[in-house]
mmCIF file of the N, C-alpha and C atoms, coordinates in Angstrom:
data_MODEL
# 
_entry.id   MODEL 
# 
loop_
_atom_site.group_PDB 
_atom_site.id 
_atom_site.type_symbol 
_atom_site.label_atom_id 
_atom_site.label_alt_id 
_atom_site.label_comp_id 
_atom_site.label_asym_id 
_atom_site.label_entity_id 
_atom_site.label_seq_id 
_atom_site.pdbx_PDB_ins_code 
_atom_site.Cartn_x 
_atom_site.Cartn_y 
_atom_site.Cartn_z 
_atom_site.occupancy 
_atom_site.B_iso_or_equiv 
_atom_site.pdbx_formal_charge 
_atom_site.auth_seq_id 
_atom_site.auth_comp_id 
_atom_site.auth_asym_id 
_atom_site.auth_atom_id 
_atom_site.pdbx_PDB_model_num 
ATOM 1   N N  . MET A 1 1  ? 136.816 -36.330 184.950 1.00 0.00 ? 1  MET A N  1 
ATOM 2   C CA . MET A 1 1  ? 136.193 -36.037 183.975 1.00 0.00 ? 1  MET A CA 1 
ATOM 3   C C  . MET A 1 1  ? 134.804 -35.776 183.876 1.00 0.00 ? 1  MET A C  1 
ATOM 4   N N  . ALA A 1 2  ? 134.162 -34.720 183.067 1.00 0.00 ? 2  ALA A N  1 
ATOM 5   C CA . ALA A 1 2  ? 133.175 -35.137 183.266 1.00 0.00 ? 2  ALA A CA 1 
ATOM 6   C C  . ALA A 1 2  ? 132.152 -33.958 182.293 1.00 0.00 ? 2  ALA A C  1 
ATOM 7   N N  . SER A 1 3  ? 130.998 -33.554 181.999 1.00 0.00 ? 3  SER A N  1 
ATOM 8   C CA . SER A 1 3  ? 130.460 -32.786 181.318 1.00 0.00 ? 3  SER A CA 1 
ATOM 9   C C  . SER A 1 3  ? 130.125 -31.130 182.597 1.00 0.00 ? 3  SER A C  1 
ATOM 10  N N  . ALA A 1 4  ? 130.388 -30.325 181.760 1.00 0.00 ? 4  ALA A N  1 
ATOM 11  C CA . ALA A 1 4  ? 130.220 -28.678 182.419 1.00 0.00 ? 4  ALA A CA 1 
ATOM 12  C C  . ALA A 1 4  ? 128.824 -28.673 183.832 1.00 0.00 ? 4  ALA A C  1 
ATOM 13  N N  . PRO A 1 5  ? 127.822 -29.207 183.682 1.00 0.00 ? 5  PRO A N  1 
ATOM 14  C CA . PRO A 1 5  ? 126.713 -29.287 184.375 1.00 0.00 ? 5  PRO A CA 1 
ATOM 15  C C  . PRO A 1 5  ? 126.814 -30.361 185.724 1.00 0.00 ? 5  PRO A C  1 
ATOM 16  N N  . PHE A 1 6  ? 128.238 -30.940 185.431 1.00 0.00 ? 6  PHE A N  1 
ATOM 17  C CA . PHE A 1 6  ? 128.887 -32.074 186.745 1.00 0.00 ? 6  PHE A CA 1 
ATOM 18  C C  . PHE A 1 6  ? 129.928 -31.219 187.463 1.00 0.00 ? 6  PHE A C  1 
ATOM 19  N N  . VAL A 1 7  ? 129.422 -29.515 187.190 1.00 0.00 ? 7  VAL A N  1 
ATOM 20  C CA . VAL A 1 7  ? 131.522 -28.967 187.840 1.00 0.00 ? 7  VAL A CA 1 
ATOM 21  C C  . VAL A 1 7  ? 130.655 -29.706 189.170 1.00 0.00 ? 7  VAL A C  1 
ATOM 22  N N  . SER A 1 8  ? 129.279 -28.839 189.991 1.00 0.00 ? 8  SER A N  1 
ATOM 23  C CA . SER A 1 8  ? 129.516 -28.437 191.499 1.00 0.00 ? 8  SER A CA 1 
ATOM 24  C C  . SER A 1 8  ? 129.005 -29.990 191.832 1.00 0.00 ? 8  SER A C  1 
ATOM 25  N N  . ALA A 1 9  ? 128.960 -30.761 191.815 1.00 0.00 ? 9  ALA A N  1 
ATOM 26  C CA . ALA A 1 9  ? 129.043 -32.783 191.842 1.00 0.00 ? 9  ALA A CA 1 
ATOM 27  C C  . ALA A 1 9  ? 130.605 -32.496 191.871 1.00 0.00 ? 9  ALA A C  1 
ATOM 28  N N  . ALA A 1 10 ? 130.676 -32.620 190.882 1.00 0.00 ? 10 ALA A N  1 
ATOM 29  C CA . ALA A 1 10 ? 132.487 -32.632 191.566 1.00 0.00 ? 10 ALA A CA 1 
ATOM 30  C C  . ALA A 1 10 ? 133.256 -32.199 193.130 1.00 0.00 ? 10 ALA A C  1 
ATOM 31  N N  . GLU A 1 11 ? 132.828 -31.024 192.814 1.00 0.00 ? 11 GLU A N  1 
ATOM 32  C CA . GLU A 1 11 ? 132.802 -30.045 193.764 1.00 0.00 ? 11 GLU A CA 1 
ATOM 33  C C  . GLU A 1 11 ? 132.919 -29.943 194.980 1.00 0.00 ? 11 GLU A C  1 
ATOM 34  N N  . SER A 1 12 ? 131.842 -30.857 194.979 1.00 0.00 ? 12 SER A N  1 
ATOM 35  C CA . SER A 1 12 ? 130.887 -31.375 196.514 1.00 0.00 ? 12 SER A CA 1 
ATOM 36  C C  . SER A 1 12 ? 131.242 -32.057 197.399 1.00 0.00 ? 12 SER A C  1 
ATOM 37  N N  . GLN A 1 13 ? 131.404 -33.408 195.958 1.00 0.00 ? 13 GLN A N  1 
ATOM 38  C CA . GLN A 1 13 ? 131.978 -35.259 195.895 1.00 0.00 ? 13 GLN A CA 1 
ATOM 39  C C  . GLN A 1 13 ? 133.652 -34.240 196.721 1.00 0.00 ? 13 GLN A C  1 
ATOM 40  N N  . SER A 1 14 ? 134.708 -33.655 196.266 1.00 0.00 ? 14 SER A N  1 
ATOM 41  C CA . SER A 1 14 ? 135.918 -33.558 196.549 1.00 0.00 ? 14 SER A CA 1 
ATOM 42  C C  . SER A 1 14 ? 135.643 -33.377 198.412 1.00 0.00 ? 14 SER A C  1 
ATOM 43  N N  . ASN A 1 15 ? 135.148 -31.652 198.509 1.00 0.00 ? 15 ASN A N  1 
ATOM 44  C CA . ASN A 1 15 ? 134.873 -31.221 199.985 1.00 0.00 ? 15 ASN A CA 1 
ATOM 45  C C  . ASN A 1 15 ? 134.569 -32.388 201.031 1.00 0.00 ? 15 ASN A C  1 
ATOM 46  N N  . ALA A 1 16 ? 133.867 -33.206 200.129 1.00 0.00 ? 16 ALA A N  1 
ATOM 47  C CA . ALA A 1 16 ? 133.259 -34.640 201.614 1.00 0.00 ? 16 ALA A CA 1 
ATOM 48  C C  . ALA A 1 16 ? 134.843 -35.150 201.712 1.00 0.00 ? 16 ALA A C  1 
ATOM 49  N N  . LEU A 1 17 ? 134.847 -35.192 200.520 1.00 0.00 ? 17 LEU A N  1 
ATOM 50  C CA . LEU A 1 17 ? 136.372 -36.595 200.980 1.00 0.00 ? 17 LEU A CA 1 
ATOM 51  C C  . LEU A 1 17 ? 137.448 -36.183 201.218 1.00 0.00 ? 17 LEU A C  1 
ATOM 52  N N  . GLY A 1 18 ? 137.251 -34.581 201.431 1.00 0.00 ? 18 GLY A N  1 
ATOM 53  C CA . GLY A 1 18 ? 138.895 -33.304 201.881 1.00 0.00 ? 18 GLY A CA 1 
ATOM 54  C C  . GLY A 1 18 ? 140.155 -33.759 200.819 1.00 0.00 ? 18 GLY A C  1 
ATOM 55  N N  . PHE A 1 19 ? 139.462 -34.022 199.857 1.00 0.00 ? 19 PHE A N  1 
ATOM 56  C CA . PHE A 1 19 ? 140.870 -33.479 198.549 1.00 0.00 ? 19 PHE A CA 1 
ATOM 57  C C  . PHE A 1 19 ? 140.097 -32.344 197.909 1.00 0.00 ? 19 PHE A C  1 
ATOM 58  N N  . PRO A 1 20 ? 141.122 -32.024 197.019 1.00 0.00 ? 20 PRO A N  1 
ATOM 59  C CA . PRO A 1 20 ? 141.524 -30.769 196.352 1.00 0.00 ? 20 PRO A CA 1 
ATOM 60  C C  . PRO A 1 20 ? 140.224 -30.893 195.327 1.00 0.00 ? 20 PRO A C  1 
ATOM 61  N N  . SER A 1 21 ? 139.376 -29.758 194.734 1.00 0.00 ? 21 SER A N  1 
ATOM 62  C CA . SER A 1 21 ? 138.885 -30.214 193.789 1.00 0.00 ? 21 SER A CA 1 
ATOM 63  C C  . SER A 1 21 ? 139.498 -29.396 192.926 1.00 0.00 ? 21 SER A C  1 
ATOM 64  N N  . ALA A 1 22 ? 139.412 -30.696 191.246 1.00 0.00 ? 22 ALA A N  1 
ATOM 65  C CA . ALA A 1 22 ? 140.177 -30.807 190.545 1.00 0.00 ? 22 ALA A CA 1 
ATOM 66  C C  . ALA A 1 22 ? 139.073 -31.913 188.944 1.00 0.00 ? 22 ALA A C  1 
ATOM 67  N N  . GLY A 1 23 ? 139.478 -31.473 187.866 1.00 0.00 ? 23 GLY A N  1 
ATOM 68  C CA . GLY A 1 23 ? 138.887 -32.177 186.890 1.00 0.00 ? 23 GLY A CA 1 
ATOM 69  C C  . GLY A 1 23 ? 138.348 -31.454 185.811 1.00 0.00 ? 23 GLY A C  1 
ATOM 70  N N  . LEU A 1 24 ? 138.279 -32.960 184.379 1.00 0.00 ? 24 LEU A N  1 
ATOM 71  C CA . LEU A 1 24 ? 138.174 -31.765 183.590 1.00 0.00 ? 24 LEU A CA 1 
ATOM 72  C C  . LEU A 1 24 ? 137.333 -31.668 182.878 1.00 0.00 ? 24 LEU A C  1 
ATOM 73  N N  . PHE A 1 25 ? 136.495 -30.095 182.084 1.00 0.00 ? 25 PHE A N  1 
ATOM 74  C CA . PHE A 1 25 ? 135.193 -30.340 182.084 1.00 0.00 ? 25 PHE A CA 1 
ATOM 75  C C  . PHE A 1 25 ? 134.695 -29.962 180.347 1.00 0.00 ? 25 PHE A C  1 
ATOM 76  N N  . THR A 1 26 ? 134.021 -30.613 179.594 1.00 0.00 ? 26 THR A N  1 
ATOM 77  C CA . THR A 1 26 ? 133.868 -30.700 178.471 1.00 0.00 ? 26 THR A CA 1 
ATOM 78  C C  . THR A 1 26 ? 132.445 -30.178 178.234 1.00 0.00 ? 26 THR A C  1 
ATOM 79  N N  . GLU A 1 27 ? 132.157 -29.949 176.933 1.00 0.00 ? 27 GLU A N  1 
ATOM 80  C CA . GLU A 1 27 ? 130.837 -28.959 176.632 1.00 0.00 ? 27 GLU A CA 1 
ATOM 81  C C  . GLU A 1 27 ? 129.711 -30.062 176.846 1.00 0.00 ? 27 GLU A C  1 
ATOM 82  N N  . HIS A 1 28 ? 128.575 -29.793 177.291 1.00 0.00 ? 28 HIS A N  1 
ATOM 83  C CA . HIS A 1 28 ? 127.406 -30.970 177.211 1.00 0.00 ? 28 HIS A CA 1 
ATOM 84  C C  . HIS A 1 28 ? 126.605 -30.294 176.053 1.00 0.00 ? 28 HIS A C  1 
ATOM 85  N N  . PRO A 1 29 ? 125.970 -31.263 175.546 1.00 0.00 ? 29 PRO A N  1 
ATOM 86  C CA . PRO A 1 29 ? 125.584 -33.009 176.657 1.00 0.00 ? 29 PRO A CA 1 
ATOM 87  C C  . PRO A 1 29 ? 126.123 -33.809 175.663 1.00 0.00 ? 29 PRO A C  1 
ATOM 88  N N  . ILE A 1 30 ? 126.270 -34.956 176.496 1.00 0.00 ? 30 ILE A N  1 
ATOM 89  C CA . ILE A 1 30 ? 127.575 -35.634 175.086 1.00 0.00 ? 30 ILE A CA 1 
ATOM 90  C C  . ILE A 1 30 ? 126.927 -36.979 175.180 1.00 0.00 ? 30 ILE A C  1 
ATOM 91  N N  . GLN A 1 31 ? 125.629 -37.175 175.196 1.00 0.00 ? 31 GLN A N  1 
ATOM 92  C CA . GLN A 1 31 ? 125.051 -38.639 174.889 1.00 0.00 ? 31 GLN A CA 1 
ATOM 93  C C  . GLN A 1 31 ? 124.292 -38.856 173.430 1.00 0.00 ? 31 GLN A C  1 
ATOM 94  N N  . ASP A 1 32 ? 124.195 -37.423 173.288 1.00 0.00 ? 32 ASP A N  1 
ATOM 95  C CA . ASP A 1 32 ? 123.307 -37.658 171.470 1.00 0.00 ? 32 ASP A CA 1 
ATOM 96  C C  . ASP A 1 32 ? 124.918 -36.964 170.016 1.00 0.00 ? 32 ASP A C  1 
ATOM 97  N N  . ARG A 1 33 ? 126.135 -37.007 170.659 1.00 0.00 ? 33 ARG A N  1 
ATOM 98  C CA . ARG A 1 33 ? 127.079 -36.183 169.654 1.00 0.00 ? 33 ARG A CA 1 
ATOM 99  C C  . ARG A 1 33 ? 127.482 -37.691 169.081 1.00 0.00 ? 33 ARG A C  1 
ATOM 100 N N  . THR A 1 34 ? 127.546 -36.845 167.594 1.00 0.00 ? 34 THR A N  1 
ATOM 101 C CA . THR A 1 34 ? 128.537 -38.085 166.146 1.00 0.00 ? 34 THR A CA 1 
ATOM 102 C C  . THR A 1 34 ? 128.947 -37.924 166.893 1.00 0.00 ? 34 THR A C  1 
ATOM 103 N N  . ASP A 1 35 ? 129.801 -38.693 166.199 1.00 0.00 ? 35 ASP A N  1 
ATOM 104 C CA . ASP A 1 35 ? 131.276 -39.858 166.840 1.00 0.00 ? 35 ASP A CA 1 
ATOM 105 C C  . ASP A 1 35 ? 132.748 -38.588 166.133 1.00 0.00 ? 35 ASP A C  1 
ATOM 106 N N  . GLU A 1 36 ? 131.355 -37.690 165.180 1.00 0.00 ? 36 GLU A N  1 
ATOM 107 C CA . GLU A 1 36 ? 133.138 -36.367 164.861 1.00 0.00 ? 36 GLU A CA 1 
ATOM 108 C C  . GLU A 1 36 ? 132.477 -35.721 165.422 1.00 0.00 ? 36 GLU A C  1 
ATOM 109 N N  . GLU A 1 37 ? 131.216 -35.236 166.732 1.00 0.00 ? 37 GLU A N  1 
ATOM 110 C CA . GLU A 1 37 ? 131.523 -34.374 167.539 1.00 0.00 ? 37 GLU A CA 1 
ATOM 111 C C  . GLU A 1 37 ? 132.426 -34.970 168.724 1.00 0.00 ? 37 GLU A C  1 
ATOM 112 N N  . MET A 1 38 ? 132.869 -36.083 169.089 1.00 0.00 ? 38 MET A N  1 
ATOM 113 C CA . MET A 1 38 ? 132.870 -36.458 169.985 1.00 0.00 ? 38 MET A CA 1 
ATOM 114 C C  . MET A 1 38 ? 134.382 -35.854 170.145 1.00 0.00 ? 38 MET A C  1 
ATOM 115 N N  . LYS A 1 39 ? 134.750 -36.765 168.634 1.00 0.00 ? 39 LYS A N  1 
ATOM 116 C CA . LYS A 1 39 ? 136.648 -36.561 167.961 1.00 0.00 ? 39 LYS A CA 1 
ATOM 117 C C  . LYS A 1 39 ? 136.785 -34.771 168.855 1.00 0.00 ? 39 LYS A C  1 
ATOM 118 N N  . THR A 1 40 ? 136.393 -34.577 167.513 1.00 0.00 ? 40 THR A N  1 
ATOM 119 C CA . THR A 1 40 ? 136.087 -33.226 168.205 1.00 0.00 ? 40 THR A CA 1 
ATOM 120 C C  . THR A 1 40 ? 136.650 -32.760 169.476 1.00 0.00 ? 40 THR A C  1 
ATOM 121 N N  . LEU A 1 41 ? 135.709 -32.536 170.767 1.00 0.00 ? 41 LEU A N  1 
ATOM 122 C CA . LEU A 1 41 ? 135.937 -32.695 171.936 1.00 0.00 ? 41 LEU A CA 1 
ATOM 123 C C  . LEU A 1 41 ? 136.921 -32.808 172.906 1.00 0.00 ? 41 LEU A C  1 
ATOM 124 N N  . ALA A 1 42 ? 137.051 -34.623 172.262 1.00 0.00 ? 42 ALA A N  1 
ATOM 125 C CA . ALA A 1 42 ? 138.333 -35.036 172.466 1.00 0.00 ? 42 ALA A CA 1 
ATOM 126 C C  . ALA A 1 42 ? 139.479 -34.112 172.492 1.00 0.00 ? 42 ALA A C  1 
ATOM 127 N N  . GLU A 1 43 ? 139.520 -33.977 171.766 1.00 0.00 ? 43 GLU A N  1 
ATOM 128 C CA . GLU A 1 43 ? 141.136 -33.115 170.714 1.00 0.00 ? 43 GLU A CA 1 
ATOM 129 C C  . GLU A 1 43 ? 141.054 -31.844 171.528 1.00 0.00 ? 43 GLU A C  1 
ATOM 130 N N  . LYS A 1 44 ? 139.944 -30.951 171.657 1.00 0.00 ? 44 LYS A N  1 
ATOM 131 C CA . LYS A 1 44 ? 140.183 -29.270 172.757 1.00 0.00 ? 44 LYS A CA 1 
ATOM 132 C C  . LYS A 1 44 ? 140.236 -29.722 173.905 1.00 0.00 ? 44 LYS A C  1 
ATOM 133 N N  . ILE A 1 45 ? 140.074 -30.705 174.398 1.00 0.00 ? 45 ILE A N  1 
ATOM 134 C CA . ILE A 1 45 ? 140.619 -30.623 176.094 1.00 0.00 ? 45 ILE A CA 1 
ATOM 135 C C  . ILE A 1 45 ? 142.150 -32.123 175.817 1.00 0.00 ? 45 ILE A C  1 
ATOM 136 N N  . PHE A 1 46 ? 142.519 -32.103 175.245 1.00 0.00 ? 46 PHE A N  1 
ATOM 137 C CA . PHE A 1 46 ? 143.820 -33.363 175.237 1.00 0.00 ? 46 PHE A CA 1 
ATOM 138 C C  . PHE A 1 46 ? 144.802 -32.976 175.676 1.00 0.00 ? 46 PHE A C  1 
ATOM 139 N N  . ASP A 1 47 ? 145.113 -31.839 175.601 1.00 0.00 ? 47 ASP A N  1 
ATOM 140 C CA . ASP A 1 47 ? 146.423 -31.502 175.911 1.00 0.00 ? 47 ASP A CA 1 
ATOM 141 C C  . ASP A 1 47 ? 146.370 -30.848 177.262 1.00 0.00 ? 47 ASP A C  1 
ATOM 142 N N  . ASP A 1 48 ? 145.111 -30.063 177.476 1.00 0.00 ? 48 ASP A N  1 
ATOM 143 C CA . ASP A 1 48 ? 144.742 -30.107 179.263 1.00 0.00 ? 48 ASP A CA 1 
ATOM 144 C C  . ASP A 1 48 ? 144.889 -31.422 179.738 1.00 0.00 ? 48 ASP A C  1 
ATOM 145 N N  . LEU A 1 49 ? 144.275 -32.564 179.715 1.00 0.00 ? 49 LEU A N  1 
ATOM 146 C CA . LEU A 1 49 ? 143.830 -33.998 179.827 1.00 0.00 ? 49 LEU A CA 1 
ATOM 147 C C  . LEU A 1 49 ? 145.467 -34.135 179.941 1.00 0.00 ? 49 LEU A C  1 
ATOM 148 N N  . MET A 1 50 ? 146.257 -34.252 178.876 1.00 0.00 ? 50 MET A N  1 
ATOM 149 C CA . MET A 1 50 ? 147.537 -35.070 179.311 1.00 0.00 ? 50 MET A CA 1 
ATOM 150 C C  . MET A 1 50 ? 148.638 -34.679 180.418 1.00 0.00 ? 50 MET A C  1 
ATOM 151 N N  . LYS A 1 51 ? 148.062 -33.278 181.232 1.00 0.00 ? 51 LYS A N  1 
ATOM 152 C CA . LYS A 1 51 ? 148.829 -32.248 181.958 1.00 0.00 ? 51 LYS A CA 1 
ATOM 153 C C  . LYS A 1 51 ? 149.098 -32.286 183.094 1.00 0.00 ? 51 LYS A C  1 
ATOM 154 N N  . GLU A 1 52 ? 147.120 -32.646 183.416 1.00 0.00 ? 52 GLU A N  1 
ATOM 155 C CA . GLU A 1 52 ? 146.820 -33.403 184.678 1.00 0.00 ? 52 GLU A CA 1 
ATOM 156 C C  . GLU A 1 52 ? 147.114 -34.324 185.002 1.00 0.00 ? 52 GLU A C  1 
ATOM 157 N N  . LEU A 1 53 ? 147.472 -35.258 183.630 1.00 0.00 ? 53 LEU A N  1 
ATOM 158 C CA . LEU A 1 53 ? 148.109 -37.252 184.298 1.00 0.00 ? 53 LEU A CA 1 
ATOM 159 C C  . LEU A 1 53 ? 149.378 -37.243 184.562 1.00 0.00 ? 53 LEU A C  1 
ATOM 160 N N  . LEU A 1 54 ? 150.020 -36.617 183.924 1.00 0.00 ? 54 LEU A N  1 
ATOM 161 C CA . LEU A 1 54 ? 151.520 -36.212 183.929 1.00 0.00 ? 54 LEU A CA 1 
ATOM 162 C C  . LEU A 1 54 ? 151.923 -34.776 185.122 1.00 0.00 ? 54 LEU A C  1 
ATOM 163 N N  . ALA A 1 55 ? 150.810 -34.928 185.950 1.00 0.00 ? 55 ALA A N  1 
ATOM 164 C CA . ALA A 1 55 ? 151.492 -33.740 186.555 1.00 0.00 ? 55 ALA A CA 1 
ATOM 165 C C  . ALA A 1 55 ? 152.101 -34.527 188.097 1.00 0.00 ? 55 ALA A C  1 
# 
């Protein structure tokens, strides 16, 4: 799980390791978000995260 600018890095790493590319990516930037903004971002991807974890 990472923010959107790291999609290509995650794909490159997956390819280098021989694993399928997988991951959940959220809006960027992260570091200057308020607690409330982070909660909103987490709520947006929670269902997808749970599907991935339970798959």
